[in-house]
N, C-alpha and C positions, 0 to 999 in steps of 0.2 A: 687469449683466454685469460679470464681473471681468476682469482683465487677460488671463488664459489664454483665455477665451472670445472676447475681441476678437481676440487673435492668431490663433486658429483660423479665425475668420470672415474675417480679412484674407487668410490663406493660401489658403482655399478660393476666395475672390473673385479672388485673383491667378491661381490656376490656371485659373479659368473665363475670365478676360480673355485669358490667353496662348492658351488653346484657341481662343477666338474669333478672335484675330489669325491663328493658323495656318490656320484654316478659311477666313477671309476672303481672305488673301493667297496661298493655295495656287493654283497655276496650274491652269487649267481643262483644259489639254492633258495633264496627268499622269494616269496611270491610278492611281486610288486603290484601294489594297489594303484589304480589310475587316480589321478586328481579328480576331485568332484568339480563340477562347474563353479560352485561357490568358492572353493579354494582358489581356482584359477582367477576368478574375478577379484578376490581379495588381493592376490599377488599382483595383479595388473594395477589395482588402485594404489598399492604401496609403491610400485615402481613408478607410476605416474606422479605420485606425490614427491618422490625423490627428483624426478625430472623437472617438475615445476616448482622447485625449491626457491626460486628467486621471488616469487609471489608467496609470501608467508602464509596468508590466509588460504590460498588455494592448495599449496603443498601440504600444510598441516591438515587441512580438511580432507584431502584425498587419502593421506596416510591414516588418519583417524577412521575414515570409512572402511579402509582395508582391514584395519585391526578389528573393527566391530564385526565385519563379515567373517573374518577368520575365527573369532571367538564364537560366533553363531554357528559356524560350520563344525567346530569342535564340540559344541553343546549338542548339535543334532546327531553327530556320529556317536557320542557317548550315550545318548538316549536310545539310538537305534540298536546299539550293541547290548543293551540290558535285557 
């Protein structure tokens, strides 16, 4: 494994650990809202961008698309709640 692969592995493991802490420490009394399909798609694009980090144009493109989708989802949720 080269340095980039180790960095990607550490980044993915860090995200999984943070996700585990959030799930573990979340209050049981809160109502958990399910992820919207757009949020799941945005997360998948960001994870794919991290995975394909060796090809810069592909990695950054996928991460950028994921960020755009997450901003769009936040805008749609904000607009729906008004």
